[in-house]
C-alpha positions as CSV (number, residue, x, y, z in Angstrom):
1,M,-91.7,151.5,28.0
2,E,-88.9,153.9,27.6
3,R,-88.8,156.6,24.9
4,F,-85.7,158.3,23.6
5,Y,-86.2,162.0,22.9
6,P,-83.6,163.7,20.8
7,F,-83.9,167.5,21.2
8,E,-82.7,170.6,19.5
9,H,-79.8,172.7,20.9
10,K,-79.6,176.4,20.7
11,D,-76.1,176.1,19.3
12,E,-77.1,173.6,16.6
13,K,-75.5,175.6,13.8
14,K,-72.2,175.4,15.5
15,S,-72.2,171.7,15.8
16,T,-70.1,169.5,13.5
17,G,-72.1,166.4,14.3
18,F,-74.7,167.1,11.6
19,S,-74.5,167.3,7.8
20,E,-75.6,170.5,6.0
21,R,-78.6,168.5,4.6
22,E,-79.9,167.8,8.0
23,S,-79.4,171.3,9.3
24,S,-81.4,172.8,6.3
25,V,-84.2,170.2,6.6
26,R,-84.5,170.8,10.4
27,N,-85.2,174.5,10.0
28,E,-88.8,173.5,9.4
29,G,-90.5,173.2,12.7
30,R,-87.5,174.4,14.7
31,E,-89.7,176.2,17.3
32,E,-91.8,173.1,17.8
33,A,-88.7,170.9,18.1
34,S,-87.3,173.3,20.7
35,A,-90.5,173.1,22.8
36,Y,-90.5,169.3,22.4
37,G,-86.9,169.1,23.6
38,K,-87.7,171.1,26.7
39,G,-90.7,169.0,27.5
40,S,-88.9,165.7,26.9
41,R,-86.0,166.7,29.3
42,E,-88.5,167.7,32.0
43,E,-90.4,164.4,31.5
44,A,-87.2,162.4,31.6
45,N,-86.0,164.1,34.8
46,A,-89.3,163.6,36.5
47,Q,-89.4,159.9,35.6
48,G,-85.7,159.3,36.6
49,K,-84.9,158.2,33.1
50,G,-82.6,161.0,31.9
51,R,-79.0,160.7,30.9
52,R,-77.9,160.9,34.5
53,G,-79.7,157.9,35.9
54,G,-82.5,155.3,35.8
55,N,-83.1,152.5,33.4
56,A,-79.9,150.7,33.7
57,G,-80.6,148.5,30.6
58,L,-80.5,150.4,27.4
59,S,-79.7,153.8,28.9
60,K,-76.4,152.4,30.2
61,V,-75.5,151.0,26.8
62,I,-76.4,154.2,24.9
63,H,-75.1,156.9,27.2
64,S,-72.0,155.4,28.9
65,G,-70.0,155.8,25.7
66,K,-69.0,152.1,26.0
67,V,-71.1,150.6,23.2
68,T,-69.5,147.3,22.2
69,E,-68.5,146.3,18.7
70,R,-70.8,143.3,18.8
71,A,-73.1,143.1,15.8
72,V,-76.8,143.8,16.4
73,N,-78.8,140.6,16.2
74,Y,-82.5,140.7,16.0
75,R,-85.4,138.4,15.3
76,Q,-89.1,138.8,14.9
77,R,-91.4,137.5,17.7
78,E,-95.0,138.3,18.2
79,G,-94.7,141.3,15.8
80,R,-91.8,142.8,17.7
81,F,-88.2,143.1,16.8
82,I,-85.8,141.8,19.4
83,A,-82.3,143.3,19.5
84,S,-79.4,142.2,21.6
85,E,-78.2,145.8,21.6
86,L,-78.9,149.1,19.9
87,S,-75.8,151.1,19.0
88,D,-74.6,153.9,16.8
89,G,-74.5,152.8,13.1
90,S,-76.8,149.7,13.6
91,V,-79.1,149.0,10.7
92,L,-82.4,147.4,11.6
93,W,-85.9,146.8,10.3
94,L,-88.2,148.2,13.0
95,K,-92.0,148.5,13.4
96,V,-93.7,151.9,13.5
97,A,-95.5,151.9,16.9
98,Q,-97.1,155.4,17.0
99,K,-97.1,158.9,15.5
100,S,-96.2,162.1,17.3
101,E,-96.0,165.7,16.4
102,Y,-92.2,165.3,15.9
103,G,-92.2,162.1,13.8
104,V,-93.0,158.5,14.6
105,F,-91.8,156.2,17.3
106,L,-90.3,152.8,16.4
107,E,-90.5,149.8,18.6
108,A,-87.6,147.5,19.5
109,E,-87.1,145.0,22.3
110,V,-83.8,144.9,24.1
111,D,-83.0,142.3,26.7
112,G,-86.7,141.6,27.2
113,E,-87.7,145.3,27.5
114,V,-89.6,147.2,24.8
115,K,-87.9,150.5,23.8
116,K,-89.3,153.3,21.5
117,I,-86.9,155.2,19.3
118,L,-87.8,158.5,17.5
119,L,-87.7,158.7,13.7
120,P,-88.0,162.4,13.1
121,F,-89.9,163.8,10.2
122,S,-86.6,165.2,8.7
123,E,-85.2,161.7,8.6
124,Q,-88.1,159.9,7.0
125,V,-88.4,158.8,3.4
126,G,-92.1,159.2,2.7
127,R,-94.4,159.1,5.7
128,P,-94.5,155.6,7.2
129,E,-97.8,154.5,8.8
130,V,-98.3,152.8,12.1
131,G,-97.9,149.1,11.9
132,T,-95.5,149.1,8.9
133,K,-91.9,148.1,9.1
134,V,-89.1,150.4,8.0
135,K,-85.4,150.0,7.5
136,V,-83.5,152.5,9.6
137,M,-80.0,153.3,10.7
138,L,-79.5,154.3,14.3
139,Y,-77.2,157.2,15.4
140,E,-76.5,159.2,18.5
141,D,-77.9,162.8,18.3
142,K,-76.0,165.7,19.9
143,G,-77.4,164.8,23.3
144,G,-76.1,161.3,23.1
145,R,-79.6,159.7,22.5
146,I,-80.2,157.0,20.0
147,T,-82.3,158.3,17.1
148,A,-83.3,156.7,13.7
149,T,-83.0,157.8,10.1
150,M,-84.3,156.2,6.9
151,H,-81.6,157.8,4.9
152,E,-79.1,155.1,4.0
153,P,-75.4,155.8,4.4
154,F,-73.1,155.9,1.4
155,L,-70.7,153.5,3.2
156,N,-71.1,151.1,6.1
157,P,-68.4,149.8,8.5
158,G,-66.2,147.4,6.5
159,D,-66.7,149.3,3.2
160,T,-64.0,151.2,1.3
161,G,-65.0,154.1,-0.9
162,L,-65.2,157.8,-1.6
163,L,-66.7,160.4,0.8
164,K,-66.5,164.2,0.7
165,C,-64.7,166.0,3.5
166,A,-67.3,168.2,5.3
167,A,-65.1,169.8,8.0
168,V,-61.7,169.8,9.6
169,T,-61.6,170.3,13.4
170,K,-59.2,169.9,16.3
171,I,-59.9,166.2,16.6
172,G,-59.7,165.3,12.9
173,A,-61.8,165.5,9.7
174,F,-65.4,164.8,9.3
175,A,-66.8,163.1,6.1
176,D,-70.4,163.3,4.8
177,N,-71.8,159.8,4.7
178,G,-75.3,160.8,3.6
179,T,-76.8,160.6,7.1
180,P,-77.2,163.2,10.0
181,K,-74.1,162.1,11.8
182,Q,-70.9,162.7,9.9
183,V,-68.0,160.2,10.1
184,L,-64.9,161.1,12.0
185,V,-61.5,160.6,10.5
186,P,-59.2,160.8,13.6
187,F,-55.9,162.6,13.1
188,K,-53.9,159.4,13.6
189,E,-55.8,157.9,10.7
190,M,-55.1,160.8,8.3
191,T,-52.3,160.7,5.7
192,H,-52.5,164.4,5.2
193,T,-54.8,167.3,6.2
194,P,-57.6,167.6,3.7
195,N,-59.8,170.7,2.9
196,P,-63.6,170.8,3.1
197,G,-64.9,169.6,-0.2
198,D,-62.0,167.3,-1.0
199,E,-62.9,163.7,-2.0
200,L,-61.4,161.2,0.4
201,L,-60.9,157.5,-0.2
202,L,-61.8,156.0,3.2
203,H,-62.3,152.6,5.0
204,L,-65.0,152.7,7.6
205,Y,-64.7,150.7,10.9
206,K,-66.1,150.6,14.4
207,D,-63.8,152.2,17.0
208,K,-63.4,150.9,20.5
209,S,-66.5,152.7,21.8
210,G,-68.6,151.2,19.0
211,R,-68.9,154.4,16.9
212,T,-68.4,154.4,13.2
213,A,-65.0,156.0,12.2
214,A,-62.9,156.1,9.1
215,T,-59.2,155.9,8.1
216,M,-57.3,157.2,5.1
217,R,-54.8,154.4,5.5
218,I,-56.5,152.0,3.1
219,Y,-53.7,149.9,1.7
220,K,-54.5,146.8,3.7
221,F,-58.2,147.0,2.9
222,L,-57.8,146.9,-0.9
223,E,-58.4,143.8,-3.0
224,K,-56.6,141.8,-5.6
225,A,-57.9,142.5,-9.1
226,E,-58.0,139.0,-10.4
227,H,-60.1,139.9,-13.4
228,L,-57.5,142.2,-15.0
229,N,-54.8,141.3,-17.6
230,E,-51.6,142.9,-18.6
231,G,-52.2,145.6,-21.2
232,D,-55.6,146.6,-19.8
233,I,-56.4,150.3,-19.4
234,V,-57.7,151.2,-15.9
235,E,-58.8,154.2,-14.0
236,G,-57.6,154.8,-10.4
237,F,-57.4,157.2,-7.4
238,V,-54.1,158.4,-6.1
239,Y,-54.2,157.8,-2.3
240,E,-50.5,157.8,-1.3
241,I,-47.2,159.0,-2.7
242,N,-43.8,157.6,-1.6
243,P,-41.0,159.2,-3.6
244,E,-38.7,156.2,-3.0
245,I,-41.3,153.5,-3.8
246,G,-43.9,155.0,-6.1
247,I,-47.4,156.3,-6.5
248,F,-50.1,154.1,-4.8
249,V,-53.3,153.9,-6.8
250,A,-56.6,152.4,-5.9
251,I,-57.8,150.9,-9.2
252,A,-61.6,151.5,-9.5
253,D,-61.3,152.7,-5.8
254,R,-60.9,149.2,-4.5
255,Y,-57.9,147.2,-6.1
256,Y,-54.2,147.3,-5.4
257,G,-52.2,149.4,-7.9
258,M,-48.8,151.2,-8.0
259,I,-46.8,153.2,-10.4
260,P,-43.1,152.4,-9.6
261,A,-41.1,155.5,-8.7
262,Q,-38.7,155.1,-11.7
263,E,-41.7,155.1,-14.1
264,N,-43.5,158.1,-12.7
265,F,-42.9,161.3,-14.7
266,E,-46.0,163.3,-13.7
267,E,-46.6,165.7,-10.8
268,L,-49.3,163.7,-9.0
269,K,-51.0,164.4,-5.7
270,Y,-53.5,162.8,-3.4
271,G,-57.0,162.7,-5.0
272,D,-55.8,162.8,-8.6
273,R,-57.7,160.4,-10.9
274,I,-55.5,158.8,-13.5
275,S,-55.7,156.5,-16.5
276,A,-53.0,153.9,-16.7
277,R,-52.0,150.6,-18.3
278,V,-51.5,147.4,-16.4
279,A,-47.8,146.7,-17.0
280,K,-47.3,143.7,-14.6
281,I,-49.4,141.5,-12.4
282,R,-47.2,140.3,-9.5
283,P,-47.5,136.8,-8.0
284,D,-49.3,138.3,-5.0
285,G,-51.9,139.7,-7.2
286,K,-50.8,143.3,-6.9
287,I,-50.5,145.4,-10.0
288,D,-47.7,147.6,-11.5
289,L,-49.1,150.5,-13.6
290,L,-47.6,152.7,-16.3
291,M,-49.1,156.0,-17.4
292,R,-47.3,155.9,-20.7
293,E,-48.2,153.8,-23.8
294,K,-46.3,150.8,-25.0
295,L,-42.9,151.8,-26.5
296,F,-43.9,151.4,-30.1
297,M,-47.0,153.5,-29.5
298,S,-45.3,156.2,-27.4
299,A,-42.3,156.9,-29.7
300,D,-44.3,159.3,-31.9
301,A,-45.6,161.2,-28.9
302,D,-42.2,161.5,-27.3
303,A,-40.6,162.6,-30.6
304,D,-43.3,165.3,-30.9
305,K,-42.2,166.8,-27.6
306,I,-38.6,166.9,-28.7
307,V,-39.5,168.5,-32.0
308,A,-41.6,171.1,-30.2
309,E,-38.6,172.0,-28.0
310,L,-36.3,172.2,-31.0
311,K,-38.7,174.7,-32.7
312,A,-38.9,176.8,-29.5
313,N,-35.0,176.9,-29.4
314,G,-34.3,177.9,-33.0
315,G,-33.8,174.3,-34.2
316,V,-31.0,173.4,-31.8
317,L,-30.8,171.6,-28.5
318,P,-27.6,172.0,-26.5
319,Y,-27.9,168.4,-25.1
320,A,-28.5,164.9,-26.5
321,D,-27.7,161.4,-25.2
322,R,-25.5,162.6,-22.3
323,A,-28.2,164.8,-20.8
324,E,-28.9,164.1,-17.1
325,A,-31.8,161.8,-16.4
326,E,-33.3,164.2,-13.8
327,F,-33.2,167.0,-16.3
328,I,-35.0,164.9,-18.9
329,K,-37.6,163.9,-16.4
330,T,-38.3,167.5,-15.4
331,K,-38.2,168.9,-18.9
332,Y,-40.0,166.2,-20.9
333,H,-41.8,164.1,-18.3
334,M,-40.2,160.9,-19.7
335,S,-37.3,158.7,-18.7
336,K,-33.9,159.1,-20.2
337,N,-34.3,155.8,-22.1
338,Q,-37.6,157.2,-23.7
339,F,-35.7,160.3,-24.6
340,K,-32.9,158.4,-26.3
341,R,-35.4,156.2,-28.2
342,A,-37.3,159.3,-29.4
343,L,-34.0,160.8,-30.6
344,G,-33.2,157.6,-32.5
345,Y,-36.7,157.6,-34.0
346,L,-36.2,161.2,-35.3
347,Y,-32.7,160.4,-36.6
348,K,-33.9,157.3,-38.5
349,K,-36.6,159.5,-40.0
350,R,-33.9,161.9,-41.1
351,L,-35.6,164.8,-39.2
352,V,-32.6,165.7,-36.9
353,K,-28.8,165.5,-36.9
354,I,-27.1,164.4,-33.7
355,D,-23.5,165.6,-33.0
356,R,-22.2,163.0,-30.6
357,D,-19.0,164.9,-29.8
358,A,-20.7,168.2,-29.0
359,D,-23.8,166.3,-27.6
360,T,-26.3,168.5,-29.5
361,V,-29.4,167.9,-31.6
362,T,-30.2,170.0,-34.8
363,L,-33.5,170.0,-36.6
364,I,-32.8,169.5,-40.3
365,A,-36.3,168.9,-41.7
366,N,-38.7,171.7,-42.5
367,L,-41.5,170.7,-40.2
């Protein structure tokens, strides 16, 4: 019966493979863990079951770095859990076989052979007793050994959602998924370089080696929002900006949404959360959004901006209908059509005078 012994490394603090939560929890009992690690290595070498040889079954699967993407299938037989394979990210119900000074060992059967996997004290929720069954996620520790944790990840492979950036390294960014092993976002899967602490909207998947990884390129993983109607107000996460096409927004972090380029008048960036109106639902189920209100509701707000600018310039604006659209967008954060409608609104209310020849606007009301 083989046991897998994760051990502490002297350079643990420098490792990016563990979350801050794990590092702080593992400070307790560090000396014992170090002694345990030393003993386990010596025992493994003596028995020929270390990382460099022996036990061709599970050891080959775990340490070769060639874990397949096949799902873990298991069944209960004679009180044991039978798994076709144990791999990083697998979620299983396993039986507590025995206690140790470092945690408890869980029992699983792989290809007819019983294996024991360590569930360290720092990764337990409560203190499971021998004979009970616990739900755990498996992960590779820094030494490449399969270890268990009872802490559930925020996201599983196949999920799309928000995770916080924990670190950025030479191979990509790492996101905190609520478990000891952070999730790698490879450089090729990044749309930009985030900073530690940034919220990232990610889709998790299994890479070719069977490890859990993440991508910031989430467009093809979003869903159609069939429950929404035109006019609904929604919240969304800005995940991509294309100046020629528009602002791509994940409505409720999961549905397709976009603000067309010609309708965007705000300086938005990745990670911004916005409130917008459903303007159009396309035949393919994707949604066009607008950040402005309906025209009859926005006229007053647009007019207020023009009046404020008039007051700031002594009651006169040296431009009117013939002003450049780009200037209006930069100055007022509205389209030229909105600007002209707001001017017409003020003119009908007899609040301004518009000189069409000189292309100027004069405030005539005492506001």
